[in-house]
Structure formats: C-alpha cells, structure tokens
C-alpha positions as CSV (number, residue, x, y, z in Angstrom):
1,M,-24.4,-153.1,71.0
2,A,-24.5,-149.9,72.9
3,L,-26.2,-147.0,71.4
4,T,-24.3,-143.8,71.4
5,E,-25.9,-140.5,71.7
6,K,-25.7,-138.3,68.9
7,P,-24.7,-134.8,69.6
8,V,-27.4,-132.3,69.6
9,G,-27.6,-130.4,66.6
10,M,-25.8,-132.8,64.5
11,P,-27.9,-134.3,61.8
12,A,-28.2,-137.9,61.7
13,R,-26.4,-140.0,59.3
14,G,-28.3,-139.9,56.1
15,E,-30.4,-136.9,57.2
16,C,-30.3,-133.7,55.2
17,R,-30.6,-130.6,57.2
18,P,-31.9,-127.6,55.4
19,Q,-29.5,-124.8,55.3
20,T,-30.8,-121.3,56.0
21,A,-29.7,-118.6,53.7
22,E,-28.3,-115.5,55.2
23,P,-30.2,-112.5,54.6
24,I,-29.0,-110.5,51.6
25,E,-28.9,-106.8,52.1
26,P,-30.3,-105.0,49.2
27,A,-27.6,-103.5,47.0
28,E,-27.1,-99.8,47.3
29,M,-28.9,-97.9,44.7
30,A,-26.6,-96.4,42.0
31,E,-26.3,-92.7,41.9
32,P,-28.5,-90.9,39.3
33,P,-26.7,-90.4,36.0
34,V,-25.1,-87.0,35.5
35,P,-26.7,-85.2,32.6
36,V,-24.1,-84.7,29.7
37,E,-24.3,-81.4,27.9
38,P,-24.3,-81.7,24.2
39,V,-21.0,-80.8,22.6
40,L,-21.5,-78.1,20.0
41,P,-19.3,-78.5,16.8
42,S,-16.6,-75.9,17.1
43,V,-16.1,-73.6,14.2
44,V,-12.6,-73.9,12.9
45,E,-11.3,-70.7,11.3
46,P,-9.3,-71.3,8.2
47,A,-5.6,-70.6,8.7
48,P,-4.3,-67.6,6.6
49,P,-2.5,-68.7,3.5
50,S,1.2,-68.9,4.1
51,V,3.3,-66.9,1.8
52,V,6.2,-69.0,0.6
53,E,9.1,-66.8,-0.3
54,P,11.1,-68.1,-3.3
55,A,14.4,-69.5,-2.4
56,P,17.2,-67.3,-3.5
57,S,18.8,-68.6,-6.7
58,P,22.4,-69.7,-6.2
59,V,24.9,-67.2,-7.6
60,V,27.0,-69.0,-10.1
61,E,30.4,-67.4,-10.4
62,P,31.8,-67.4,-13.9
63,A,34.5,-69.7,-14.5
64,P,37.9,-68.0,-14.8
65,S,38.9,-67.4,-18.3
66,L,41.9,-69.2,-19.6
67,V,44.8,-66.9,-19.6
68,V,47.6,-67.9,-21.9
69,E,50.9,-67.0,-20.4
70,P,53.3,-64.9,-22.4
71,L,55.6,-67.8,-22.8
72,L,52.9,-70.0,-24.2
73,R,51.2,-67.4,-26.4
74,P,53.6,-67.8,-29.4
75,V,53.0,-71.6,-29.2
76,A,49.2,-71.1,-29.1
77,E,49.3,-68.7,-32.0
78,S,51.4,-71.1,-34.0
79,V,49.1,-74.1,-33.3
80,L,45.8,-72.3,-33.8
81,P,45.5,-70.8,-37.3
82,P,43.8,-67.4,-37.5
83,V,40.1,-67.5,-38.3
84,A,39.1,-65.2,-41.1
85,V,35.7,-63.5,-40.4
86,A,33.9,-62.4,-43.5
87,P,32.5,-58.8,-43.2
88,P,28.8,-58.3,-43.3
89,A,27.2,-58.1,-46.7
90,P,26.0,-54.4,-46.4
91,L,29.6,-53.4,-45.4
92,V,31.0,-55.1,-48.4
93,A,28.4,-53.5,-50.6
94,S,29.2,-50.0,-49.2
95,R,32.9,-50.5,-49.8
96,G,32.2,-51.6,-53.3
97,A,30.0,-48.6,-53.9
98,R,32.7,-46.3,-52.6
99,L,35.3,-47.9,-54.9
100,L,33.1,-47.5,-57.9
101,A,32.5,-43.9,-57.0
102,V,36.2,-43.2,-56.7
103,L,36.9,-44.9,-60.0
104,A,34.1,-43.0,-61.7
105,L,34.8,-39.5,-60.3
106,A,38.6,-39.5,-60.1
107,P,39.2,-39.2,-63.9
108,V,36.8,-36.3,-64.2
109,L,38.3,-34.4,-61.3
110,R,41.8,-35.1,-62.6
111,L,40.9,-33.7,-65.9
112,A,39.5,-30.5,-64.3
113,V,42.8,-30.1,-62.4
114,L,44.8,-30.7,-65.6
115,R,42.7,-28.2,-67.5
116,Y,42.8,-25.3,-65.0
117,A,46.1,-25.7,-63.2
118,V,47.9,-23.5,-65.7
119,P,50.1,-20.4,-65.3
120,P,48.5,-16.9,-65.5
121,G,47.6,-15.9,-69.1
122,V,46.9,-19.5,-70.3
123,A,43.3,-20.4,-70.7
124,T,43.3,-24.2,-70.3
125,R,45.5,-27.1,-70.9
126,T,44.5,-29.7,-73.5
127,G,47.4,-32.1,-73.6
128,C,50.7,-33.2,-72.3
129,D,53.2,-30.4,-71.8
130,A,56.1,-32.6,-72.9
131,C,54.9,-34.2,-76.1
132,G,51.5,-32.5,-76.8
133,A,49.5,-35.7,-76.7
134,P,45.8,-34.9,-76.2
135,I,44.3,-35.7,-72.9
136,G,40.6,-36.1,-72.4
137,L,37.8,-38.4,-71.3
138,A,37.8,-40.1,-74.7
139,S,41.2,-41.6,-73.8
140,P,41.6,-41.2,-70.0
141,W,44.2,-44.0,-69.4
142,P,46.9,-43.7,-68.2
143,A,46.9,-39.9,-68.0
144,L,43.8,-39.6,-65.9
145,S,44.5,-42.8,-64.0
146,P,46.0,-43.0,-60.5
147,A,49.4,-43.4,-62.3
148,A,49.1,-39.9,-63.8
149,R,51.4,-40.6,-66.7
150,C,51.2,-39.5,-70.3
151,G,50.4,-42.5,-72.5
152,R,53.0,-41.4,-75.2
153,C,56.0,-40.1,-73.3
154,R,55.3,-41.4,-69.8
155,T,55.8,-37.9,-68.3
156,R,53.8,-37.2,-65.2
157,V,50.8,-35.0,-65.9
158,G,48.4,-33.3,-63.4
159,P,48.4,-33.9,-59.7
160,P,50.7,-36.5,-58.0
161,P,49.7,-40.1,-58.4
162,G,46.9,-41.3,-56.1
163,T,46.2,-37.9,-54.5
164,V,43.0,-37.2,-56.3
165,E,41.7,-40.7,-55.6
166,L,42.6,-40.3,-51.9
167,A,40.7,-37.0,-51.8
168,V,37.6,-38.5,-53.3
169,A,37.7,-41.4,-50.9
170,A,38.0,-38.9,-48.0
171,A,35.1,-36.8,-49.2
172,L,32.9,-39.9,-49.5
173,G,33.8,-40.9,-46.0
174,V,32.8,-37.4,-44.7
175,L,29.5,-37.7,-46.5
176,V,28.8,-41.0,-44.8
177,L,29.7,-39.7,-41.3
178,I,27.9,-36.4,-41.2
179,G,24.5,-38.1,-41.6
180,T,22.4,-35.1,-42.8
181,P,19.1,-35.2,-44.7
182,A,19.3,-36.4,-48.3
183,V,18.9,-33.0,-50.0
184,V,21.4,-31.3,-47.7
185,L,23.8,-34.2,-48.2
186,A,23.4,-33.7,-52.0
187,A,24.3,-30.0,-51.5
188,T,27.4,-31.0,-49.6
189,A,28.4,-33.6,-52.2
190,W,27.9,-30.9,-54.9
191,W,30.2,-28.5,-53.2
192,L,32.9,-31.1,-52.5
193,G,32.8,-32.2,-56.1
194,W,34.0,-28.7,-57.1
195,A,36.1,-28.0,-54.1
196,I,38.5,-31.0,-54.7
197,P,39.8,-29.8,-58.1
198,L,39.9,-26.2,-56.7
199,V,42.2,-27.3,-53.9
200,F,44.6,-28.9,-56.3
201,V,44.6,-26.0,-58.7
202,D,45.1,-23.5,-55.9
203,A,47.9,-25.5,-54.4
204,A,49.6,-25.8,-57.9
205,V,49.2,-22.3,-59.3
206,H,47.6,-20.1,-56.6
207,R,44.4,-19.6,-58.7
208,L,40.7,-20.3,-58.1
209,P,39.1,-20.2,-61.5
210,D,35.6,-18.7,-61.9
211,R,34.6,-21.7,-64.0
212,L,34.9,-23.8,-60.8
213,T,34.0,-21.4,-58.0
214,W,30.7,-20.0,-59.4
215,P,29.1,-23.4,-60.2
216,A,30.1,-24.6,-56.7
217,A,28.4,-21.7,-55.0
218,A,25.3,-21.6,-57.2
219,G,24.6,-25.3,-57.1
220,T,25.0,-25.4,-53.3
221,W,22.7,-22.5,-52.8
222,L,20.0,-24.0,-55.1
223,L,20.2,-27.4,-53.4
224,L,19.9,-25.9,-50.0
225,G,16.8,-24.0,-51.3
226,T,15.4,-27.3,-52.4
227,A,15.9,-28.7,-48.9
228,A,14.1,-25.7,-47.5
229,L,11.1,-26.4,-49.8
230,A,11.2,-30.1,-48.9
231,G,10.4,-29.4,-45.3
232,A,13.3,-27.8,-43.6
233,G,11.7,-24.3,-43.8
234,S,13.0,-21.0,-45.0
235,E,14.9,-20.0,-41.8
236,P,17.9,-22.3,-42.3
237,W,18.1,-21.4,-46.0
238,L,18.0,-17.6,-45.3
239,R,20.6,-18.1,-42.7
240,A,22.8,-20.1,-45.1
241,T,22.4,-17.4,-47.7
242,G,23.4,-14.7,-45.2
243,A,26.3,-16.6,-43.9
244,G,27.7,-17.3,-47.3
245,I,27.5,-13.6,-48.3
246,A,29.0,-12.5,-45.0
247,L,32.0,-14.9,-45.3
248,A,32.6,-13.9,-48.9
249,L,32.5,-10.2,-48.0
250,F,35.0,-10.8,-45.3
251,F,37.5,-12.2,-47.8
252,A,36.8,-9.6,-50.4
253,T,37.3,-6.8,-47.8
254,T,40.7,-8.0,-46.9
255,T,41.6,-8.1,-50.6
256,L,40.4,-4.5,-51.1
257,L,42.1,-3.2,-48.0
258,L,45.4,-5.2,-47.9
259,G,45.9,-6.0,-51.6
260,R,48.3,-8.9,-52.1
261,R,48.7,-9.3,-48.4
262,G,45.0,-10.1,-48.0
263,F,43.0,-13.0,-49.4
264,G,42.2,-13.2,-53.1
265,L,38.9,-12.8,-54.7
266,G,38.9,-16.5,-55.6
267,D,38.9,-17.2,-51.9
268,A,35.8,-15.0,-51.5
269,K,34.0,-16.9,-54.3
270,L,34.9,-20.2,-52.7
271,A,33.7,-18.9,-49.4
272,L,30.2,-18.4,-50.8
273,G,29.5,-22.1,-51.0
274,A,31.4,-23.0,-47.8
275,G,29.7,-20.3,-45.8
276,A,26.3,-21.4,-47.1
277,L,26.9,-25.0,-46.1
278,L,28.1,-24.1,-42.6
279,G,25.5,-21.4,-42.1
280,W,22.7,-24.0,-42.7
281,Y,23.5,-25.3,-39.2
282,G,23.7,-22.0,-37.3
283,W,25.4,-18.6,-37.2
284,V,28.3,-19.8,-35.0
285,V,29.3,-22.6,-37.3
286,P,30.8,-20.4,-40.2
287,V,32.7,-18.5,-37.6
288,A,34.1,-21.7,-36.2
289,G,35.0,-22.9,-39.7
290,L,36.9,-19.6,-40.4
291,V,38.8,-19.9,-37.1
292,I,39.8,-23.5,-37.9
293,A,41.0,-22.4,-41.4
294,L,43.1,-19.6,-40.0
295,M,44.6,-21.9,-37.4
296,L,45.5,-24.5,-40.0
297,S,47.1,-22.0,-42.3
298,G,49.1,-20.5,-39.4
299,L,50.4,-23.9,-38.3
300,V,51.4,-25.0,-41.8
301,G,53.1,-21.6,-42.4
302,I,55.1,-21.9,-39.2
303,V,56.2,-25.5,-40.2
304,L,57.2,-24.3,-43.6
305,L,59.1,-21.4,-42.2
306,I,61.0,-23.6,-39.8
307,T,61.9,-26.0,-42.6
308,R,62.8,-23.1,-44.8
309,R,60.4,-24.1,-47.5
310,V,59.0,-20.6,-47.7
311,G,60.1,-17.1,-46.7
312,W,58.4,-14.3,-44.8
313,R,57.2,-12.7,-48.0
314,S,55.9,-16.0,-49.6
315,D,52.2,-16.4,-50.3
316,L,50.3,-19.5,-49.2
317,P,47.2,-20.6,-51.0
318,F,44.2,-20.3,-48.6
319,G,41.8,-22.4,-50.6
320,P,43.0,-25.8,-49.4
321,F,42.8,-24.7,-45.7
322,L,39.3,-23.3,-46.3
323,A,38.1,-26.6,-47.8
324,L,39.7,-28.7,-45.0
325,A,38.3,-26.5,-42.3
326,T,34.8,-26.8,-43.9
327,L,35.1,-30.6,-43.8
328,A,36.4,-30.6,-40.2
329,T,33.6,-28.3,-39.0
330,L,30.9,-30.5,-40.7
331,L,32.3,-33.5,-38.8
332,L,32.4,-31.6,-35.5
333,I,28.8,-30.3,-35.5
C-alpha cells in the first residue's frame, strides 16, 4: 500500500495542532468623566393671589302682569267677589272717638245756638217758639238731636238738621290735621268750641253775643300763655297777643269810621281769639287769614248778587267767613 505524502502544514489525522491567538489590542481608555455641577434648588416665588370677580347675577325680568281686557273685566268682577279689608284698629278707634265727641258736643253747641240766636231785644230763648215746650240739656232729645225737632209739636228748632254735627266733625278733622303741640292744640279746640255756635248765631240773626265772644278770646289767650310757660317761650305768646289786639282794632276802626257799612264790634271781639291763634305762628299769618276772609266774603257776595238772594244794600255776616278763614289758614301753614 502506497504511502501518500501529507501536505506540509496539515496536521496529521488524529493530531491536534495548537492554535495561536491573535494579539488583542488593548481597548482604548475611556474619556475621563465630566464633572457635574450640583443643581441648586430653585426658589419658586409664590404666584400673586388671583382676584376672582363675582359673576354678574342674572337680571330676572318681572313677569308681565295679567291685564284683564275690558270685555273680560265684567266677567272677572262677577266671578271674583270683592274682598272686604278691615281697617286697622287705631283707625277704628280714632273714628269711634270722633263719633263720641260729635255726639257729646253737638247737643251743647245746639243749645248755645238755640239760646242766643234771638232777635234784638230778646235776651235768650228757653223753649220752642211754637208751643213753648222747654228745651235744655235735661231733655235734649229730639230738640237737640240731629233731627232738630220739638218733642211736643215736631216743629223745627235751632239750626238745620245735621249742620251742627257736620261742623263739629269738620273741626275735629282740622285738629287732627294741624298737628300742633298739645297745649296749642287745646287753645285751638277751645276757640273752635265757641266759634261754631257763633257762626250759626251770626248767620241767623247777624249777632255775635258777648257771652260767647269774650270766653273764646280769654280762654285762647290763657291757654297760649300756658303753652309759652310749658317751653315755647314768651316770644310767640307776645306776638299772639299783639296780633289779636291789632286784628280787633282793625275791625273796631272800620266800625267807628264807617258805621253800619263797616264791620261790627262783635267781629272785633271774635277777631281777638282768631288773631291770637294765627299770630302764634308769625306776623304774616294773621294778615293771610284776613285776606282769605275778605276774599271768601267777596266771592259769596257776588254769587248772592247774581242769584238775587241779596241786594246792594244788604248786610252779610262776617263771622262765618272769619272762622272759615282761620281754619283754612291753620291748615295751610
């Protein structure tokens, strides 16, 4: 068997040839680490507080009111019954007090008119002119009632029915409306208590009796003096005294200068109290009251002339106009 040559460099069969490792190049050295600067904690400034504006409230439009058409209004009124609203308790009490005052004062004032509304030369009236039945506060009904009838013969006596009661109610209404201090209000009430019968007597017989005019003036002056002592001071009281005397002198002067064409002395005495009441509020107030009284008498005189109720030479009683003008001035100031 022929031997074959083995190639050079080839290991024999079954022979291990050691392998030579290739030289390993050393790895490149890593770059040196970069120094890291420490991170400082940042100071966070607090944010300014935000102002929250309130949201605008929604505008709620009122619901349109129900309008009842003119054609449906009668039907609605017939279906819905009226609701009765009771007046407040103080209002009811004040109305009751006024009614009691009217019922208490009216017979006394009617009796005063009946007594002094007599023709010249007659002192007073004591009973019915038709039958002579006595009339007084002992038996006031029905002669001194609003019916103004004699209880025996049913003849009308004194002022017309209901007129005195209406005058008392009007005077009480004025006292409620003027709203003056209590003592001044008492002076006004005193003067009105005498002025009401004086108005009816003057309208009936053109007389202003001294038994009614002097107490009215004296009581008013004294009560105003009490009001001055109560705190109002002496100035308004002195002014009231001067105004009353000045107004009375004006009426008395016209009587002395003009005689029957001027005002009567009764008007001068009535003006004492009226001037004092108005003068309490100032010097201009009595002048305004006098002007209002003259205007009222002039207007009424013109109406009576047009209707031929009076003639050019007729005399008009001035007492009612002076009393009405005093009330009107007290309401206007």
